[in-house]
PAVOLO-899134 format. One line per field, with one value per atom (N, C-alpha, C): atom name; x, y, z; residue in one letter. Coordinates in pm, 1 decimal. Layout:
BEGIN
pagu: (CA  ...)
east: (X  ...)
north: (Y  ...)
up: (Z  ...)
zanu: (a  ...)
***
This chain:
BEGIN
pagu: (N  CA  C  N  CA  C  N  CA  C  N  CA  C  N  CA  C  N  CA  C  N  CA  C  N  CA  C  N  CA  C  N  CA  C  N  CA  C  N  CA  C  N  CA  C  N  CA  C  N  CA  C  N  CA  C  N  CA  C  N  CA  C  N  CA  C  N  CA  C  N  CA  C  N  CA  C  N  CA  C  N  CA  C  N  CA  C  N  CA  C  N  CA  C  N  CA  C  N  CA  C  N  CA  C  N  CA  C  N  CA  C  N  CA  C  N  CA  C  N  CA  C  N  CA  C  N  CA  C  N  CA  C  N  CA  C  N  CA  C  N  CA  C  N  CA  C  N  CA  C  N  CA  C  N  CA  C  N  CA  C  N  CA  C  N  CA  C  N  CA  C  N  CA  C  N  CA  C  N  CA  C  N  CA  C  N  CA  C  N  CA  C  N  CA  C  N  CA  C  N  CA  C  N  CA  C  N  CA  C  N  CA  C  N  CA  C  N  CA  C  N  CA  C  N  CA  C  N  CA  C  N  CA  C  N  CA  C  N  CA  C  N  CA  C  N  CA  C  N  CA  C  N  CA  C  N  CA  C  N  CA  C  N  CA  C  N  CA  C  N  CA  C  N  CA  C  N  CA  C  N  CA  C  N  CA  C  N  CA  C  N  CA  C  N  CA  C  N  CA  C  N  CA  C  N  CA  C  N  CA  C)
east: (19588.7  19605.7  19739.0  19735.3  19859.3  19924.1  20041.7  20119.1  20044.8  19977.4  19908.0  19795.6  19721.7  19614.7  19671.6  19780.1  19842.0  19896.5  19964.2  20023.5  19916.6  19808.3  19704.0  19631.1  19614.1  19551.2  19637.6  19765.6  19857.5  19859.8  19864.2  19866.9  19736.8  19623.8  19497.0  19490.9  19548.3  19553.2  19639.4  19757.1  19844.5  19780.6  19714.1  19647.5  19533.5  19460.7  19352.4  19406.8  19517.7  19580.8  19628.4  19691.1  19737.5  19620.3  19511.0  19392.5  19337.5  19334.4  19287.4  19377.3  19507.1  19600.0  19587.6  19565.0  19551.1  19421.5  19315.8  19190.4  19206.4  19286.3  19316.7  19393.4  19489.5  19568.6  19479.8  19384.0  19294.3  19209.6  19162.0  19077.6  19155.8  19280.2  19358.9  19444.4  19455.3  19546.1  19532.5  19640.7  19629.9  19617.5  19665.1  19658.1  19580.9  19541.9  19471.9  19563.1  19690.1  19785.0  19792.9  19790.1  19791.3  19669.6  19557.1  19434.3  19435.5  19490.3  19498.6  19590.4  19704.2  19796.0  19729.4  19655.0  19583.5  19479.4  19407.8  19308.8  19375.4  19488.4  19564.4  19608.8  19661.8  19708.4  19592.4  19478.0  19360.2  19323.5  19325.6  19292.6  19396.3  19523.0  19627.3  19611.4  19576.2  19554.8  19432.4  19329.8  19212.8  19249.4  19339.6  19387.6  19461.9  19542.6  19611.5  19515.2  19408.9  19307.2  19239.8  19208.9  19148.5  19241.8  19369.1  19465.5  19483.8  19494.5  19509.6  19385.4  19269.4  19145.4  19137.2  19182.1  19181.7  19272.8  19387.8  19479.7  19422.3  19366.8  19316.3  19203.0  19109.5  18991.1  18994.7  19106.4  19125.2  19017.1  18994.3  18895.1  18971.8  18992.9  19073.4  19005.4  18875.3  18805.1  18833.3  18869.1  18904.6  19031.3  19119.3  19240.6  19206.2  19105.6  19060.4  19002.5  18928.4  18872.0  18985.0  19088.8  19201.2  19273.4  19291.6  19358.0  19272.0  19142.5  19053.0  19052.2  19050.3  19053.5  19183.7  19295.0  19423.9  19424.8  19365.1  19359.3  19273.3  19160.6  19072.0  19139.2  19207.4  19275.3  19385.6  19459.1  19564.3  19507.7  19399.5  19338.1  19285.4  19227.6  19179.4  19292.3  19404.3  19519.7  19574.9  19582.6  19630.7  19536.3  19407.3  19309.9  19318.6  19330.6  19341.2  19471.3  19579.6  19706.9  19699.1  19632.9  19615.6  19529.5  19423.3  19333.6  19405.3  19477.9  19549.0  19659.8  19729.7  19835.3  19782.4  19665.6  19605.6  19558.9  19506.6  19454.9  19564.5  19681.8  19785.5  19867.6  19861.5  19944.0  19869.6)
north: (-6206.0  -6315.1  -6298.9  -6318.4  -6310.3  -6448.6  -6451.2  -6575.2  -6685.2  -6651.3  -6751.0  -6818.7  -6742.9  -6801.7  -6895.5  -6854.6  -6939.0  -7066.8  -7053.1  -7169.3  -7269.3  -7219.4  -7311.6  -7374.7  -7299.9  -7357.4  -7468.1  -7443.6  -7544.7  -7667.3  -7645.4  -7759.9  -7840.3  -7773.1  -7845.8  -7925.7  -7872.0  -7946.3  -8070.9  -8056.4  -8171.8  -8275.3  -8228.9  -8321.6  -8394.8  -8326.5  -8390.7  -8496.3  -8464.8  -8561.6  -8683.9  -8660.4  -8771.4  -8856.3  -8792.5  -8865.5  -8954.7  -8904.6  -8985.5  -9106.3  -9086.7  -9198.4  -9301.2  -9253.5  -9346.1  -9426.2  -9362.8  -9437.2  -9548.3  -9523.1  -9629.0  -9741.8  -9706.4  -9807.1  -9889.8  -9824.6  -9897.9  -9995.7  -9952.6  -10039.7  -10157.6  -10134.6  -10240.7  -10319.6  -10272.8  -10333.7  -10484.5  -10555.9  -10701.7  -10761.2  -10689.9  -10744.4  -10649.3  -10704.3  -10623.5  -10514.0  -10545.4  -10446.3  -10324.8  -10346.7  -10235.8  -10147.2  -10208.8  -10131.2  -10054.1  -10114.5  -10046.3  -9925.2  -9940.9  -9828.6  -9721.0  -9761.8  -9665.6  -9587.9  -9655.6  -9586.2  -9489.9  -9530.7  -9441.4  -9316.4  -9337.0  -9224.3  -9133.6  -9191.0  -9111.6  -9020.0  -9074.3  -8993.6  -8884.1  -8914.8  -8814.3  -8702.5  -8738.5  -8636.4  -8551.0  -8612.3  -8533.8  -8435.9  -8474.8  -8382.1  -8266.9  -8297.9  -8192.6  -8097.2  -8151.7  -8067.2  -7977.5  -8033.5  -7952.3  -7839.2  -7870.3  -7767.8  -7660.4  -7701.0  -7602.9  -7514.4  -7573.9  -7496.5  -7400.5  -7445.7  -7359.2  -7238.6  -7260.8  -7150.2  -7056.4  -7113.8  -7031.4  -6939.3  -6993.8  -6916.8  -6864.3  -6881.5  -6834.6  -6886.4  -7016.8  -7081.6  -7172.4  -7123.3  -7196.7  -7323.8  -7330.4  -7448.2  -7571.8  -7553.2  -7668.4  -7737.2  -7662.3  -7722.6  -7813.7  -7776.0  -7862.6  -7992.4  -7980.6  -8099.3  -8187.9  -8127.2  -8204.4  -8280.7  -8217.6  -8284.8  -8400.7  -8378.6  -8485.6  -8601.2  -8568.6  -8672.6  -8751.2  -8684.1  -8752.1  -8851.0  -8812.1  -8902.8  -9025.4  -9004.6  -9116.1  -9208.8  -9149.9  -9229.8  -9313.9  -9255.2  -9330.4  -9452.5  -9433.3  -9546.6  -9650.7  -9605.8  -9698.7  -9776.0  -9711.5  -9777.7  -9885.1  -9853.8  -9952.5  -10072.4  -10047.3  -10156.3  -10241.6  -10177.5  -10252.7  -10332.0  -10276.0  -10347.3  -10470.5  -10455.6  -10569.9  -10677.8  -10635.2  -10728.1  -10801.2  -10726.8  -10788.0  -10879.7  -10838.0  -10920.6  -11049.8  -11044.6  -11164.3  -11260.1  -11208.5  -11294.5  -11349.5  -11285.7  -11331.5  -11445.5  -11468.5  -11576.2  -11705.5)
up: (10254.7  10350.1  10422.0  10551.3  10626.5  10636.6  10697.4  10704.5  10779.0  10887.4  10968.4  10891.2  10813.3  10732.4  10626.2  10563.4  10460.8  10523.6  10636.3  10702.2  10747.1  10804.0  10848.1  10730.2  10622.7  10503.2  10443.8  10433.9  10379.4  10469.2  10600.9  10691.4  10684.1  10668.6  10655.9  10525.7  10419.4  10292.9  10308.4  10371.6  10392.0  10483.8  10589.1  10679.5  10609.7  10523.4  10448.2  10352.3  10287.9  10197.7  10275.5  10389.4  10472.4  10520.3  10554.9  10600.3  10489.2  10367.5  10255.0  10233.0  10240.5  10222.1  10334.7  10454.9  10567.1  10556.1  10508.6  10490.6  10387.5  10285.1  10187.8  10255.6  10341.3  10413.3  10505.8  10570.9  10660.1  10579.9  10464.6  10382.1  10327.0  10284.5  10222.1  10320.1  10443.7  10540.2  10547.4  10518.9  10519.2  10659.4  10761.4  10896.7  10987.9  11100.0  11199.4  11254.2  11268.6  11319.4  11227.7  11095.8  11001.1  11019.6  11042.5  11060.8  11191.8  11296.9  11426.1  11415.7  11350.6  11331.7  11246.1  11144.5  11060.8  11139.2  11226.4  11309.1  11406.2  11461.0  11548.6  11473.4  11355.9  11275.8  11235.7  11206.8  11174.2  11290.1  11409.2  11526.4  11548.7  11527.5  11545.0  11442.6  11321.0  11218.5  11252.9  11307.4  11348.9  11460.2  11548.1  11650.2  11583.9  11482.6  11408.8  11340.3  11284.2  11220.5  11323.8  11439.3  11545.6  11588.3  11602.9  11645.7  11538.4  11413.0  11305.4  11293.8  11311.0  11306.8  11424.9  11541.9  11659.8  11639.4  11577.3  11551.8  11446.1  11342.3  11231.9  11274.2  11351.7  11388.8  11532.5  11601.1  11739.1  11833.3  11826.9  11913.3  12009.6  12130.6  12226.9  12277.3  12274.1  12324.7  12239.8  12114.4  12030.7  12079.8  12142.8  12198.7  12316.3  12393.8  12502.6  12447.3  12340.1  12275.4  12222.1  12166.2  12112.8  12223.5  12338.4  12450.8  12501.1  12514.2  12559.3  12459.4  12332.0  12229.0  12234.7  12259.2  12269.7  12386.1  12497.8  12612.5  12582.8  12519.9  12486.3  12384.4  12288.6  12186.5  12249.0  12343.6  12410.6  12481.6  12554.2  12624.1  12525.5  12416.4  12314.7  12249.8  12227.0  12167.7  12261.1  12387.8  12484.5  12488.5  12487.9  12490.8  12364.1  12248.4  12123.2  12116.5  12164.8  12165.8  12254.3  12367.0  12457.6  12391.1  12323.7  12254.8  12141.8  12059.5  11946.9  11997.1  12102.4  12160.0  12218.8  12277.1  12337.1  12227.0  12117.6  12011.5  11920.9  11917.6  11826.3  11881.6  12012.4  12068.7  12083.2)
zanu: (x  x  x  x  x  x  x  x  x  x  x  x  x  x  x  x  x  x  x  x  x  x  x  x  x  x  x  x  x  x  x  x  x  x  x  x  x  x  x  x  x  x  x  x  x  x  x  x  x  x  x  x  x  x  x  x  x  x  x  x  x  x  x  x  x  x  x  x  x  x  x  x  x  x  x  x  x  x  x  x  x  x  x  x  x  x  x  x  x  x  x  x  x  x  x  x  x  x  x  x  x  x  x  x  x  x  x  x  x  x  x  x  x  x  x  x  x  x  x  x  x  x  x  x  x  x  x  x  x  x  x  x  x  x  x  x  x  x  x  x  x  x  x  x  x  x  x  x  x  x  x  x  x  x  x  x  x  x  x  x  x  x  x  x  x  x  x  x  x  x  x  x  x  x  x  x  x  x  x  x  x  x  x  x  x  x  x  x  x  x  x  x  x  x  x  x  x  x  x  x  x  x  x  x  x  x  x  x  x  x  x  x  x  x  x  x  x  x  x  x  x  x  x  x  x  x  x  x  x  x  x  x  x  x  x  x  x  x  x  x  x  x  x  x  x  x  x  x  x  x  x  x  x  x  x  x  x  x  x  x  x  x  x  x  x  x  x)
***
């Protein structure tokens, strides 16, 4: 195994662990804000997984998917923030 394979494997393991911890946070989150932040973090970690997979297997199209997902997530975050802000006041 070369360095790139080891690095991407380690990063995927860490991202998977972080994803599991975030899913626990989403389930236990006492407030809506905690759940929204957890969902945001989940999406960011999925982007990281896409990027690590793209590097590992040399699939450049996955990077395009990651960029598109980031744009959609940003718009969703803005919409959820507006919704939560409107309901909290």
